[in-house]
C-alpha positions in Angstrom: 142.7 182.2 163.7 145.4 183.6 166.3 144.0 187.2 166.6 140.6 188.5 167.0 140.4 191.6 168.7 141.8 195.2 167.9 141.9 198.9 169.6 138.4 200.1 169.6 137.4 202.3 166.7 139.9 200.6 164.4 139.9 198.2 161.4 141.6 196.1 162.8 145.5 194.0 162.8 146.9 193.8 159.1 150.1 192.4 157.4 152.6 193.7 154.9 154.6 191.0 152.5 157.5 192.8 153.8 157.4 191.6 157.2 158.1 187.8 155.3 161.1 189.8 153.3 159.1 190.4 149.8 160.3 194.6 148.8 160.5 196.2 145.9 164.6 196.9 145.9 166.7 194.8 143.9 168.6 192.5 145.5 166.7 192.6 148.5 166.9 189.1 149.3 165.3 185.8 148.4 161.4 186.6 147.6 158.8 184.2 148.7 156.0 183.3 146.6 152.5 185.4 147.2 150.3 181.7 148.2 153.1 181.1 150.9 152.6 184.9 152.7 149.0 185.1 152.2 148.9 181.2 154.0 150.7 182.1 156.6 149.1 185.5 156.9 145.9 184.1 157.2 147.1 181.1 159.2 148.3 183.9 161.6 144.7 185.1 161.8 145.1 188.8 160.2 142.1 190.0 158.5 143.9 192.4 155.6 147.3 193.0 153.8 148.8 195.6 151.6 149.9 195.2 148.4 153.1 194.7 148.6 155.4 195.4 145.2 154.5 195.4 141.4 154.3 191.0 140.7 153.8 190.3 144.1 150.1 190.0 143.6 148.0 189.7 140.2 148.6 193.1 138.2 144.7 193.0 137.3 142.4 194.1 140.4 139.9 191.2 139.7 142.3 188.8 139.7 144.3 190.6 142.5 140.7 190.2 144.7 139.8 186.6 143.6 142.9 185.3 145.0 143.3 187.5 148.4 139.5 186.3 149.1 140.6 182.9 149.1 142.8 183.3 151.7 139.9 185.0 153.6 142.1 188.2 153.4 140.5 192.0 152.8 142.9 194.8 150.9 144.2 197.5 152.7 145.9 199.2 150.1 149.6 199.2 148.7 152.9 201.3 148.9 153.8 203.2 146.3 157.1 204.4 146.0 157.5 207.6 143.8 160.1 210.4 143.3 158.1 213.7 144.0 160.9 216.3 144.2 162.0 216.4 140.3 160.4 219.1 138.2 161.3 216.9 135.2 159.5 214.2 136.3 156.0 213.7 136.8 154.7 211.2 139.3 151.1 211.1 138.1 151.2 208.3 135.4 153.1 206.1 138.0 150.2 206.6 141.1 147.6 206.3 138.2 148.8 202.8 137.2 148.8 201.6 141.1 145.9 202.6 141.5 144.4 200.7 138.6 145.1 197.7 140.5 144.0 198.9 143.9 140.1 197.8 143.4 138.0 198.0 146.1 141.4 199.0 148.7 141.1 202.7 149.6 145.1 203.5 151.3 147.4 204.5 149.1 150.7 204.9 151.1 153.3 207.4 149.3 157.2 207.3 149.6 159.4 210.3 148.3 162.2 208.0 146.7 165.2 209.5 145.3 165.0 207.0 142.5 165.3 203.1 142.0 168.4 202.5 143.8 166.9 201.8 147.3 167.2 203.8 150.4 171.0 203.7 151.4 171.7 207.6 149.7 169.6 210.5 149.3 170.4 213.8 148.1 169.4 217.0 150.4 166.5 219.1 148.7 166.7 222.7 147.9 163.8 225.1 148.6 162.5 224.7 144.8 163.1 220.8 145.6 161.1 221.0 148.4 158.3 223.2 146.6 158.0 220.4 143.9 157.9 217.7 146.3 154.9 219.2 148.4 152.8 220.3 145.2 153.1 217.1 144.2 151.7 215.3 147.4 148.5 217.9 147.7 148.5 217.1 143.5 148.4 213.4 144.2 146.1 213.4 147.3 143.3 215.2 145.3 143.8 212.8 142.3 143.5 209.8 144.9 140.4 211.2 146.3 138.6 211.6 143.3 139.4 208.3 142.9 138.0 207.2 146.4 141.2 206.5 148.0 142.9 208.3 150.8 146.6 209.5 149.9 149.4 209.4 152.7 153.1 210.0 153.0 155.2 207.3 154.7 158.5 209.0 156.1 161.1 206.7 155.5 165.0 206.3 156.1 166.6 207.0 152.9 163.9 209.0 151.0 163.9 213.0 151.4 160.7 212.9 153.9 162.6 211.1 156.7 163.8 213.6 159.8 161.5 215.1 162.3 162.2 218.4 160.9 161.5 217.0 157.3 158.1 215.6 159.1 157.9 219.3 160.3 157.8 220.7 156.7 155.3 218.4 155.2 153.1 218.8 158.0 153.9 222.5 157.7 153.8 222.9 153.5 150.8 220.2 152.4 147.7 219.1 153.4 148.1 215.6 153.1 148.1 212.7 155.8 150.3 211.2 157.1 151.5 207.1 157.1 152.8 207.0 161.0 155.7 204.3 160.8 157.0 204.0 164.4 160.2 202.1 163.4 161.3 204.5 160.2 159.9 207.6 162.3 162.5 206.7 165.2 165.5 205.8 163.1 164.9 208.9 161.5 165.7 210.8 164.4 162.0 211.4 165.3 159.3 210.2 168.2 156.5 208.5 166.7 154.9 208.9 170.3 155.9 212.7 170.7 154.0 212.9 166.8 150.8 211.1 167.8 150.5 213.4 170.4 150.9 216.5 168.4 149.2 215.5 165.1 147.0 212.5 165.6 144.6 214.3 163.6 147.0 214.3 160.2 147.7 210.0 160.9 145.7 208.2 158.8 147.3 204.7 158.5 150.0 203.0 161.0 152.7 200.8 160.2 153.8 199.4 163.2 157.2 198.3 163.5 159.6 197.7 166.8 163.6 198.3 166.3 166.8 198.2 168.0 167.7 201.4 169.4 171.6 200.9 169.0 171.5 199.8 165.1 169.5 202.8 164.7 171.6 204.9 166.0 174.3 203.0 164.2 172.4 203.7 160.7 171.5 207.5 161.8 175.6 208.0 162.3 176.6 206.2 159.1 178.2 203.3 160.6 175.8 201.0 159.1 173.3 201.5 155.7 169.6 200.8 156.4 169.6 197.4 154.2 172.5 196.3 156.4 171.2 197.1 159.9 168.3 195.3 158.4 169.5 192.2 157.5 171.4 192.2 160.9 168.7 192.3 163.1 167.3 196.2 163.0 163.7 195.3 163.5 162.6 193.6 166.3 159.0 191.7 167.0 156.8 194.2 168.3 157.0 194.6 172.6 160.9 193.0 172.2 162.4 196.6 171.2 162.9 199.9 172.2 159.9 201.9 170.9 157.1 202.3 173.4 154.4 200.5 171.2 151.9 199.8 173.3 151.7 203.9 174.5 151.6 204.7 170.4 148.6 202.4 170.3 146.8 203.4 173.1 147.1 207.3 172.4 146.0 206.5 168.6 142.9 204.7 170.0 142.3 207.7 172.8 142.6 210.5 170.3 140.2 208.4 167.9 142.1 207.0 165.0 140.1 204.5 163.0 142.4 203.0 160.3 144.1 199.8 160.3 147.1 199.0 162.2 149.8 197.1 160.1 152.3 195.0 161.3 155.9 195.7 159.2 158.5 194.4 160.4 161.2 194.9 157.4 163.3 191.4 157.2 166.1 189.7 154.5 166.0 186.3 153.7 168.6 184.1 152.3 166.6 181.4 151.2 162.9 179.7 151.9 162.4 179.0 155.5 160.8 175.8 156.4 157.2 175.9 156.7 155.7 178.6 159.7 159.3 179.4 160.6 162.0 182.2 159.7 159.3 185.4 159.2 156.6 183.8 160.3 157.5 183.4 164.0 158.7 187.0 164.1 155.0 187.9 163.0 153.5 185.5 165.1 155.4 187.2 168.2 154.3 190.5 167.2 150.4 189.2 167.1 151.0 187.8 170.8 151.8 191.2 171.8 149.4 193.2 170.1 146.5 190.9 170.8 147.3 191.3 175.0 147.2 195.3 174.0 144.0 195.2 172.5 142.4 192.9 175.3 
């Protein structure tokens, strides 16, 4: 395997199917088969993976676990987009169904989505919507904890928790910990390093992304949708973009962070690439950078 070390105290480096273009958004792009993605993760030396969208891995937890074990990969947990702000829509059934497939995985990554349309449009919440969202976050975190799973909220472009002010509102108005996604925070206008420095005790999971700052600014300014920006290279291999990944990882390690570092660079692919090209090469470049950091 290419990756053998990780920051002191952490569980190690994991992958995410979205780095291979596997995404829950309809029409996102060509979707690679699980066997290819998992084989390439293992060839790159990753220790574990998140589950990816519904249908990527088997739904039954025993079959899912057996498939991952066949590639010598651990299960981290899963990204679960749910509607949290609508008082007429209970998110608990969706979360219950997702957790039914978790098996031994113990990290639930929630995103406060607007609905099924994707990440290119979002409403502005009023106080009643915020009260519903924050109440649902704590309710779902308590439910997950009763099942032995830790729930986090993932601030995410195009969701109802995107900007630094919205992240602060979650920190002030709920008890749920965060999934620190360096890319989405940066694109949403927050400084991920400042968040680590000021709220390390609320960070329970980490998605590492690097970002082209020019394209991120065009997303913030409305010149590009999120999906359009991803298609033209919004995310860069770690160390090749404009986020200080080294400072973030070092500050997390110094704070005592003991969770996973999930390498996650969203990408869109249009056709099946040749073996070990395309997404594989981008993830390999990120792994090389992280291995140097860990040493």
